[in-house]
N, C-alpha and C positions, 0 to 999 in steps of 0.2 A: 348249303354252300357247295358241297362236293358235286352235287348234280349240275350246278351251273357250270362248273369247270369241266365236267364230263362232256357237255355240249361243245364247249370251246375245243377240247382235245379231239373230239370227233371231227370237227371242222378242220382242225389243223392236220389231222391224218389225211384228209381229203384235199389238203392244200388250198382250202377256201379262205385265204388270208384276208381278203376284203370283208367277207362275212364276219370273221372274228373281230376285225377292227370295228365294224359297224356295231357289234354287240358290246364290246368291252371298253371302247375308247371314244372320247369326245375330242375331235381334233381342233375345234374352235377354242376350247378352254385348255387343251392339253391335260386332260384329267381322265381318270378311270371311272367308268360308269358303275352305278349300283346294279347289282349286288356284288360285283367283282372287286369293289374297293375294300371289301372285308379282308382280302389277302392281297395287299398292294405289291408286295415283293413278287409274288407269282404273276399277278396281272401285268405289272410293268415289264417283267422279264419276257412274257409272251409278246407284248407290244414291241419291245426292243428287238426281239428275234425276227419278227415280221418285217420291221423297218430295215434290219440288216439284210435279210433275204431280198428285199426290194432295192437294195443299194442306197437307201436313205440313211447314210451313216451318221449325220448330225442328229437326226431324230432318234436313231438307235442309241447314240451316246446319251442323249437326254433321258431316254427311257431306262437304260441300264443304270444310270446314276440314280434315278428315282427308285429303282428296285433296290439298290444298295442303301439308299436313305432309310428304307424300311427294315432291311436286314444287312448291316454293314459287313458281316462275315460270310456272305454268300459267295463261295468260291466260283460257282458256275457263272454268276453275274459278273464277277471280276474278270474271269476269262473272256466272257462275251464282250465286256467293255474294252478289254485289252485288244481283242480282235478288231473292234471298231477303230480304236486309236491307230492300230497298224494299217488299216485300210486308208486312213487319212494322213498317213506318213508322220506319225508322232511317236517315234520309238522311245523317247525319254519318258513320255507318259506311260507307255507300255511297261517300261522298266520299273518305274515308280510303283505302278499298280500291282505288278506281278511280284515285286519284292514284298509288298504287304501281304499278298495272297500266300506267298511262300512262308512267311512268318506264322500264318494261321495253319497251313497244311504243308509242312516241309517235305513230306514223303510223296506228294502228288507229282508224278512224272510229267503230266501235261503242263504244270506250272513251270517246272525246270526247263522243259523243252521250249516253251514259248518265251520264257525269259532269256534263254540262250539265243533264240532267234532275234530278239530285240537287241541284244548285245552285238550279235553278228551284224545286224543292220547299221549299227553305230561304229563298226570297225574294231570292236573290242573282242578280237578273235580268241585270245588266251582265256579270257573270262568266259566266253561262250563255250569253248571246249570243256572247261571245268564243269559247267552246268550240263552240257550234253552227256557227260560221263555219269551224272547222277540219275539219269533216266533208267528205271528198272527194266530189266530184260523180260519181266513177266508181261509187260505191255508191249508185245512184239511189234506192233505197227509203229508206235512212237519210238521204240528202241531202234528199229531199222532206219527210220528217218534221222534219228540222232547220230547214228554211226555214219551215215552219208554226210551229214552236216559237219561232223568232226573232220572228215577228209577235206571238205570244202574250206573249212576254217584253216586247216593246216596249209592248204594250197594258197590261201589268201595271205597267211603269215609269210610264207616263202616268197610270194610275189612282192609283198610289202618290203621285206628285207632286201630283196634284189633291186627294187626301185630306189632304195635309199643310198645305193652305191654310186 
């Protein structure tokens, strides 16, 4: 089994996405081909990631959902699905999914950051600031983005309060 996925990962490193899809995925039936169906979570995640990279967000959404059907606690698949929902402007779905992810992995800074972004997109600036503050400074890249977004959120709150006068 491992050797089958080794080939897939080699192709992915070379960005040969169509070759990967040809091996792993049957588009007519929207199913994973044998022998890759022995690890459906992994296979569907790969397919979803390829569709996401190609901008086929609805197919990516379907694929990541199937990945989660096989392993409902897969944080990476939840984050990927949330990114897809964000791309198709469904911030409430992003929020719902990331709240579930946060209940599974409360210390994950990527979850807090992305959940805060979804709240920001919905105009929930105070709640967003609270979550941005949870991002661990050990993850410097996400921490720096969170600090910038706290400033943006505060500016939006200021603008919102001045607009209401």
